[in-house]
Every structure is written in C-alpha cells, then in structure tokens.
Backbone as a ProteinNet text record, in pm:
[ID]
protein_1_A
[PRIMARY]
XXXXXXXXXXXXXXXXXXXXXXXXXXXXXXXXXXXXXXXXXXXXXXXXXXXXXXXXXXXXXXXXXXXXXXXXXXXXXXXXXXXXXXXXXXXXXXXXXXXXXXXXXXXXXXXXXXXXXXXXXXXXXXXXXXXXXXXXXXXXXXXXXXXXXXXXXXXXXX
[TERTIARY]
9853.8	9805.6	9707.3	9680.8	9565	9458.9	9366.4	9274.7	9321.7	9442.9	9479	9570.7	9599.3	9679.3	9593.5	9456.7	9378.5	9323.8	9282.1	9219.2	9097.3	9018.3	8889.6	8928.4	8802.1	8804.7	8659.2	8659.6	8517.9	8445.1	8304.7	8208.7	8244.3	8334	8394.6	8518.5	8572.7	8676.6	8808.4	8800.8	8916.4	8966.3	9105.1	9178.7	9112.9	9074.8	9026.4	9100.9	9246.8	9305.3	9234.7	9243.5	9200	9302.1	9423.4	9541.2	9505.3	9429.3	9385.3	9315	9261.1	9176.9	9247.2	9389.8	9451.5	9430.6	9417.6	9397	9256.1	9162.5	9015.1	8935.2	8835.6	8744.5	8675.9	8649.4	8559.7	8480.6	8368.7	8240.4	8220.6	8258	8241.8	8137.4	8029.5	7923.3	7869	7865.6	7840.1	7676.6	7642.2	7520.9	7447.9	7315.9	7257.4	7122.1	7088.9	6968.9	6834.3	6835.3	6687.5	6678.8	6715.1	6705.8	6597.8	6570.9	6483	6571.5	6687.3	6771.4	6799.6	6773.9	6821.9	6783	6665.4	6653.7	6752	6852.6	6969.5	7039.2	7024.7	7132.8	7079.8	6954.8	6908.8	6985.5	7007.2	7069.3	7216.2	7267.1	7423.9	7451.8	7359	7392.5	7362.3	7273	7259.2	7376.6	7448.4	7564.9	7676.5	7700.1	7799.8	7784.4	7672.2	7638.6	7666.4	7632.4	7638.7	7809.2	7879.6	8016.3	8127.8	8105.7	8206.5	8307.5	8254.3	8342.9	8424.7	8398.2	8488.8	8589.5	8590	8660.9	8592	8477	8430.5	8389.2	8438.3	8408	8335.6	8223.6	8127.6	8141.2	8178.1	8197.6	8098.9	8032.7	7924.5	8019.1	7987.6	8053.3	7944.1	7895.9	7781.2	7818.1	7740.2	7758.7	7636.1	7643	7537.7	7549.6	7616.7	7653.1	7520.8	7440.6	7326.6	7196.9	7113.8	6990.8	7003	7114.8	7124.1	7043.3	7056.7	6976.2	7067.5	7175.9	7236.8	7287.8	7195.2	7215.8	7277.5	7253.7	7301.7	7445.3	7465.4	7586.9	7636	7766.1	7801	7740.6	7710.4	7621.6	7502.8	7429.8	7274.2	7293.2	7378.8	7369.1	7386.9	7493.5	7507.2	7390.4	7331.5	7208.4	7105.3	7080	6968.4	6981.3	7126.4	7154.1	7120	7186.2	7153.5	7006.9	6935.3	6793.2	6713.2	6729.9	6634.2	6678.6	6819.2	6852.6	6948.9	6982.2	7089.2	7205.8	7250.9	7392.4	7495	7577.1	7694.3	7818.7	7830.1	7939.3	8003	8106	8183.6	8112.9	8107.8	8059.7	8163	8197.3	8288.6	8227.2	8323.4	8279.7	8199.9	8129	8063.2	8157.9	8165.8	8252.2	8192.2	8285.3	8220.9	8300	8191.4	8236.1	8228.6	8201.9	8215.6	8273.1	8330.6	8378.5	8518.1	8592.7	8746.1	8771.8	8683.7	8715.9	8654.4	8656.2	8589.5	8716.5	8669.7	8785.1	8883.2	8993.6	9093	9069.8	8988.6	8954.7	8847.8	8755.2	8674.4	8759.4	8849.1	8907.3	9014.8	9062.5	9130.6	9038.2	8914.9	8822	8795.7	8773	8755.1	8879	9007.8	9124.3	9142.4	9122.6	9134.3	9044.5	8895.2	8812.9	8727.3	8780.3	8713.1	8599.1	8576.9	8448.9	8305.6	8294.8	8171.8	8168.7	8275	8273.2	8249.2	8242.4	8203.7	8057.4	8046.5	7923.5	7808.6	7695.8	7597.4	7504.8	7486.4	7389.5	7423.8	7350.9	7350.9	7365.1	7432.9	7422	7497	7603.1	7675.4	7784	7810.3	7898.4	8011.8	8150.5	8267.2	8304.4	8331.4	8380.8	8532.2	8623.9	8753	8814.7	8897	8956.5	9062.6	9104.9	9217.5	9329.4	9365.4	9514.1	9500.6	9352.6	9323.1	9285.8	9257.3	9241.5	9070.8	9033.6	8890.7	8835.9	8742.6	8698.7	8581.6	8478.9	8353.5	8299.4	8218.6	8135.4	8003.7	7892.1	7749.4	7663.5	7570.1	7493.1	7413.1	7361	7268.8	7130.6	7083.5	6973.7	7018.4	7135.2	7173.2	7155.2	7057.1	7072.6	7209.8	7239.7	7368.4	7335.6	7212.1	7196.5	7184	7207.8	7204.7	7281.2	7254.4	7309.5	7437.6	7467.4	7596.9	7688.5	7647.4	7729.9	7766.5	7680.3	7697.1	7798.6	7787.2	7876.1	8029.4	8040.5	8160.8	8231.9	8154.2	8204.1	8244.3	8165.5	8202	8346	8357.3	8492.9	8632	8598.7	8711.9	8741.6	8640.5	8654.1	8717.9	8804.2	8863.5	8758.8
1172	1184.2	1044.3	1027.1	910.2	934.7	912.1	937.7	876.6	787.9	738.2	848.1	944.1	1060.4	1145.2	1130.3	1218.6	1141	1226.5	1167.1	1257.4	1184.9	1241.4	1216.4	1285.2	1231.3	1180.4	1074.3	1012	1090.2	1069.2	1148.5	1142.7	1047.2	1053.1	1115.9	1169.8	1274.2	1176.6	1053.6	982.5	978.4	965.8	976.9	867.2	886.1	785.2	824.1	764.1	792.3	701.5	739.8	648.4	563.8	568.5	468.6	350.8	340.8	251.4	128.7	177.8	111	61.4	79.2	46.1	-98	-129.4	-256.1	-289	-206.5	-228.8	-104.7	-148.5	-35.1	53.4	172.4	255.9	331.1	339.3	414.8	541.4	659.1	778.6	859.2	900.7	975.8	1070	1200.6	1320.8	1297.4	1294.5	1261.3	1371.8	1380.3	1469.7	1404.9	1439.3	1373.1	1423.8	1574.3	1625.8	1624.1	1525.2	1543.2	1414.9	1475.4	1386	1234.9	1243.4	1121.2	1046.2	1123.9	1039.1	898.8	856.4	712.3	622.4	690.5	611.8	544.6	609.7	532.6	389	371.3	201.9	131.9	192.5	115.7	106.5	207.3	217.8	120.7	106.9	5.4	-133.4	-140	-294	-324.3	-221.1	-241.1	-293.5	-213.5	-225.2	-396.4	-392.3	-550.2	-665.3	-634.9	-745.8	-740.2	-638.6	-653.6	-636	-587.2	-542.4	-676.1	-772.1	-909.6	-938.9	-876.5	-876.1	-795.9	-667.7	-568.8	-435	-402.8	-286	-189.9	-78.8	15.3	118.6	157.7	273.7	375.9	491.7	629.1	710.8	749.2	864.2	973.8	1088.4	1214.4	1331.4	1336.9	1451.1	1573.8	1658	1787.4	1872.4	1989.7	2092.4	2185.4	2160.9	2241.3	2256.5	2169.3	2190.8	2197.1	2305.3	2334.8	2325.5	2332.7	2318.3	2194.7	2081.3	1960.3	1882.3	1933.9	1849.7	1959.3	1993.4	2099	2057	1931.8	1863.7	1839.1	1810.1	1790.9	1615.3	1600	1468.2	1349.3	1394.3	1295.5	1280.3	1398.3	1391	1300.7	1335.9	1274.9	1114.1	1085.9	929.3	859.9	913.4	881.2	857.6	959.2	963.7	855.4	835.1	736.1	580	561.7	415.5	397	508.3	477.6	454.4	531.9	532.1	451.6	407.6	321.7	220.7	192.1	87.8	106.2	228.1	265.5	212.5	121.6	83.9	104.6	175	195.5	338.8	358.7	475.8	592.4	705	820.1	919.4	1021.4	1115.4	1222.3	1321.3	1458	1520.6	1610.6	1693.1	1763.1	1787.9	1845.7	1923.2	2035	2133.2	2021.9	2000.7	1931.4	2021.9	2135.8	2230.8	2366.2	2426.5	2565.8	2543.2	2668.7	2687.9	2617.4	2621.6	2570.5	2405.5	2350.6	2206.1	2122.5	1992.7	1895.1	1885	1854.2	1827.2	1715	1626.3	1513.8	1561.2	1649.7	1706.5	1773.4	1867.7	1969.1	1881.8	1767.7	1650.9	1620.9	1581.1	1517.7	1630.3	1759.2	1869.3	1877.4	1882.8	1881.9	1762.2	1627.2	1513.3	1502	1534.4	1491.9	1622.8	1740.3	1859.2	1918.2	2021.4	2096.4	2020.1	1952.5	1886.1	1764	1721.8	1597.7	1650.4	1767.9	1800.1	1771.8	1749.3	1715.6	1835.1	1789.7	1882.2	1893.6	1791.7	1772	1677.7	1632.9	1547.8	1407.5	1318.4	1174	1142.6	1244.9	1227.1	1121	1030.2	913.8	910.6	873.7	858.5	709	638.4	493.9	493	459.6	465.8	349.1	306.4	175.4	153.1	19.8	-37.8	51.5	112.3	186.6	331.4	357.5	483	574.7	530.8	605.3	624.4	739.5	755.4	667.9	596	486.1	555.3	605.9	647.5	742	829.5	947.1	900.1	900.7	877.4	975.5	1032	1160.4	1104.9	1199.5	1173.8	1091.7	1106	1023.4	881.2	853.3	701.5	629.9	533.3	448.2	371.9	371.1	274.8	144.4	101.5	-46.2	-47.4	54	78.9	-46.5	-128.3	-224.8	-200.1	-61.3	-28.8	-6.7	49.2	88.5	-44.4	-148.8	-261.7	-323.7	-333.9	-405.3	-366.9	-233.4	-167.9	-200.2	-212.3	-248.5	-396.4	-476.5	-621.7	-663.8	-560.7	-567.8	-531.8	-474.6	-421.7	-505.3	-595.1	-699.2	-828.3	-882.5	-992.3	-1128.1
6006.5	6136.2	6133.3	6251.5	6271.3	6411.5	6381.3	6502.1	6651.5	6627.6	6764.4	6816.7	6773.8	6832.6	6928.9	6921	7018	7123.1	7237.5	7349.9	7388.9	7435.4	7509	7666.1	7726	7883.2	7879.6	7954.7	7968	8057.9	8052.2	8146.3	8301.3	8348.9	8470.3	8488.2	8388.1	8383.2	8372.9	8329.5	8319.2	8162.7	8140.6	8018.2	7933.7	7804.9	7704.8	7575.5	7576.1	7447.1	7332.5	7227.2	7087.1	7053.6	7121	7070.1	7162.3	7242.1	7353.4	7233.1	7123	7020.7	6912.8	6912.9	6797	6768.1	6625.8	6560.8	6573.9	6617.6	6634.5	6565.1	6501.4	6477.7	6582	6554.6	6671.4	6596.6	6637.1	6574.3	6682.3	6635.3	6723.2	6683.3	6776.4	6740.1	6861.9	6795.8	6872.4	6901.1	7040.6	7083.9	7162.4	7164.8	7240.7	7322.8	7445.7	7488.9	7456.4	7419.1	7359.2	7200.3	7138.7	7002.5	6927.3	6814.8	6739.4	6726.9	6706.3	6688.7	6793.4	6927.2	7062.5	7058.2	7012	7022.9	6957.9	6879.2	6815.2	6913.1	7038.2	7166.5	7167.8	7158.6	7158.9	7062.5	6919.1	6808.5	6846.4	6874.1	6930.8	7035.7	7125.9	7230.1	7173.9	7079.7	7021.1	6913.4	6862.5	6773	6859.5	6974	7078.1	7143.8	7179.3	7215.1	7131.9	6992.2	6898	6862.1	6850.6	6791.5	6901.6	7016	7098.1	7131.8	7149.6	7159.2	7053.4	6908.5	6815.7	6799.6	6881.2	6872.3	6862.3	6823.8	6797.8	6941.2	6934.6	7040	6977.2	7041.6	7034.8	7113.3	7075.9	7166.7	7159.4	7252.2	7275.8	7302.5	7222	7255	7268.8	7383.4	7421.2	7373.2	7312.4	7267.9	7256.6	7307.9	7315.4	7184.6	7083.4	6976.6	6873.5	6878.4	6801.3	6857	6861.5	6914.4	7066.3	7135.1	7256.6	7321.1	7265.1	7306.4	7396.3	7440.1	7548.7	7652.7	7712.3	7818.2	7980.3	7999.7	8126.9	8157.8	8271.1	8322.2	8282.8	8299.4	8247.8	8340.6	8472.1	8553.2	8511.5	8462.8	8421.5	8261.6	8200.3	8068.5	8085.1	8158.2	8175.9	8244.6	8345.2	8399.1	8294.2	8224.1	8137	8038.2	7962.4	7872.3	7938.7	8071.1	8131.7	8146.3	8199.6	8240.6	8130.8	7999.4	7894.2	7795.3	7792.4	7676	7708.6	7841.3	7899.9	7828.6	7818.1	7758.6	7831.5	7785.5	7860.4	7777.8	7637.5	7576.1	7624.3	7615.6	7650.4	7616.9	7717.9	7704.8	7747.2	7637.6	7687.2	7769.1	7819	7892.5	7757	7796.2	7679.5	7629	7470.4	7389.7	7290	7259.5	7140.1	7007.2	6907.8	6796	6665.6	6663	6548.9	6597.2	6501.4	6526	6557.9	6576.4	6605.5	6745.4	6810.1	6967.5	6981.5	6860.9	6868.7	6921.5	6978.8	7029	6905.2	6947.9	6822.3	6746.8	6788	6701.3	6582.3	6613.7	6508.3	6421.9	6482.9	6386.1	6271	6331.4	6261.3	6108	6178.8	6070.9	5956.1	6000.8	5895.7	5823	5891.1	5787.2	5706.3	5769.2	5682.4	5549.4	5593.9	5501.4	5430.8	5501.5	5422.5	5525.7	5499.1	5585.1	5579.6	5448.2	5449.2	5550.9	5608.7	5666.5	5840.7	5871.4	6012.9	6042.1	6157	6199.6	6166.2	6118.2	6062.1	6185	6262.9	6360.3	6455.9	6556.9	6655.9	6567.3	6638.1	6609.9	6463.2	6434.7	6322.2	6357.6	6268.2	6273.2	6204.3	6262.4	6216.2	6246.7	6138.3	6160.9	6125.2	6253.4	6236.8	6218.1	6130.4	6118.7	6220.7	6198.4	6312.4	6311.3	6203	6199.3	6237.2	6274.4	6326.6	6195.7	6073.8	5958	5960.3	5900	5868.4	5750.4	5804.7	5689.8	5637.2	5707.9	5659.5	5738.7	5686.1	5763.6	5748.4	5828.8	5813.4	5878.1	5795.8	5861.9	5986.4	6040.5	6151.9	6115.1	6004	5978.7	5954.7	5928.9	5897.8	6035.9	6050.7	6136.1	6173.7	6313.8	6341.1	6294.3	6266.5	6231	6084.8	5988.8	5862.9	5802.9	5686.4	5631.6	5589.7	5507.9	5469.3	5600.8	5673.6	5803.9	5876.3	5879.3	5946.9	5882.3	5719.4	5640.5	5652.8	5662.5	5674.9	5807.7	5910.9	6054.2	6030.3	5979.8	5979.8	5896.5	5762	5706.3	5784.9	5891.4	5960.4	6092.9	6110	6230.3	6201.9	6286.9	6264.9	6255.4
[MASK]
++++++++++++++++++++++++++++++++++++++++++++++++++++++++++++++++++++++++++++++++++++++++++++++++++++++++++++++++++++++++++++++++++++++++++++++++++++++++++++++

C-alpha cells in the first residue's frame, strides 16, 4: 500500500486524493488552532513557500483529538489560519487522527510503521515520498524548518 491510495476532503469539502501528488513529496501534519505548537503554522507556510515550486506539498489536517484544541468549524479554522499565519497550503476537513475511527491514512501509518508512529499530539509530521512511501516521522516538537527535516525534503525534490 501507499499513501497515494488515500483521500481527504478539503476544508471546502472538495476531494483531495493523495494520488494527485504522485512523483512529489508531501508533508502531512495534524494541526490545531489552540495548541502551544500552533505557531508552527508560520513555519509550515514558510516551508511551503520555499519548496512548492519544486514540488513539495504541505497538507494541514485539523484535528480535535488532543486536548480539544481544535473546536472550530472548517470555516473558522481556515479563517484563523489565513488571518493569523497567512496559510495558503491545503487544509483538510477536520479529522480524527487516533483511535479506531481515525482517518484511513492514519490507520495506514500505524499499520505500516507501528503504533509508535501514530500521532502523539498536534503538529505530528509525516513525510511522504514521491512514490507514496512513508519516508520519515517527526514529533510535534520538531520544527518544520528543522535542518534534518529540510534535508530529507531536499533529497526528495528534483
């Protein structure tokens, strides 16, 4: 299996199949607007702006699973992200990312890399390679601009 077999809905309710990003790396991050890590939105936007012309896609997956720190509607989440962090990368509809009812992408992550790979908190990051493979996992405390993460992204870009 590969990440390209999964699909999210955007915050606007449109289909967002990960197969759309075949041949390109994708950074998928579960997000929340009321978290101590929320300022990472700024870094994610910076990463997106720096590398999107070379093929990187950043996808934010809002989730209320940790500390009920994403209570808003999709419209409220998008507005918050645009107003406070100038976010222009894709945001999905709010998703469950842990437990038996988690989005299938997150269930696949746990099946592929083990239970320790599941998100532990908001802003857990998954780097997906051009063929849909799980390249690496980054904990919430790892900045999107971390040198190791950026180096991995650069290796995957043309």
